[in-house]
N, C-alpha and C positions, 0 to 999 in steps of 0.2 A: 571415581571415573569422569573427567571431565568431558561435557558434550560441547561439541562444535557446531552447533546448529543455530545459527544466527536468526533472530526473530526477524519476520517478516514486517515491513510498514503497517500493514493492517493491524497486526498483532498487537504490535508497539503503540499505533495510535489509539485502539481500542482500551488498552490497558492503561492510557492515560501517560505513556512514559515520553511521547513526544507529540509536537503541534503537528497539524495537519500540513502546514506549510513545509515540512521535512520531506513530502512526497517529491519536491523537487531534486532535492540531494540524492534520494533513492534512485530517482530516475536517470540521473547524471552518473552516478554510480554503476546502476547498470550498463550504461552505455560503454563504460570501460572495463567492465569485470571480465567480458570473453565467455560469459555463462552462456549455454544454450536454453536457459530458461527464457519464456517469453515474458516482457516487462509486467503484463499481468501475474504471471507466476511469481515473478521476482517480487512484487510489491505484497501477493497473497490475497489478491483481488478475486471474485468471481466473475462469471461473465456479464452479468447484469450491472455490477459494478465498473466494470470496464467500458461497456457499451454507454452508461450514464456519463463517464468523465470523458471519452472520446467525442461523443455527440452533443453534450451540453456545457461539459467543463467542471473545473473544480469545485464550484459550490455545490453542484449536484451530486458528486460524488461525497463530499463532506456531509451533505445532508443524510446521504444513506448510511454511511458509517455512524453518524452521530446518533441515530435512530437504533442501531445496534447497541452503541455504547449505553445509551439510557435504557434499551430495553431489557 
């Protein structure tokens, strides 16, 4: 039975499958997808991660995710 559940950006990044910069591609895909998910849901981020990303920027989010990756 094939599952059609695509992994979210965060899941793939933490697994080492993609580079952080691919967040831009995901954001763009989300814009064209017509999904009812928020961008945060689409990327698989939690509220704290989204806040850091929005208020501080890419580096802050990358730092948070990298801590989880190594942890």
